[in-house]
C-alpha atoms as one frame of an Amber mdcrd trajectory, in Angstrom:
protein
 -26.821  69.320 -33.364 -23.228  68.622 -32.356 -24.121  65.178 -31.018 -25.950
  64.315 -34.228 -22.987  65.395 -36.354 -24.866  68.292 -37.941 -22.256  70.832
 -36.782 -18.667  70.490 -35.613 -17.047  71.514 -32.347 -14.810  73.867 -34.335
 -17.918  75.579 -35.744 -19.141  76.220 -32.190 -15.716  77.503 -31.102 -15.582
  79.900 -34.051 -19.138  81.136 -33.476 -18.275  82.174 -29.892 -15.462  84.515
 -30.951 -16.351  88.243 -30.923 -15.295  88.706 -34.553 -17.315  85.722 -35.769
 -19.908  86.085 -38.511 -21.282  82.573 -37.899 -24.948  82.472 -36.965 -26.226
  79.900 -34.492 -29.787  79.261 -35.651 -30.613  76.738 -32.940 -31.510  77.608
 -29.376 -31.632  74.876 -26.744 -34.981  74.598 -24.983 -35.070  76.321 -21.600
 -36.703  73.398 -19.830 -35.573  73.406 -16.205 -33.362  76.491 -16.483 -33.704
  79.272 -13.914 -32.206  82.764 -14.242 -30.302  83.498 -11.033 -28.492  86.777
 -11.659 -27.936  89.484 -14.275 -24.817  91.657 -14.159 -24.052  94.742 -16.220
 -20.584  96.197 -16.747
């Protein structure tokens, strides 16, 4: 969506902040992704 101009880089930056109320409604397809490790604190 960023590359198509549908959202801005600032929108993404803001959505990654813990206090953000922005909702990312798009999930990138997992094609070719492999889960290597899960860590819990």
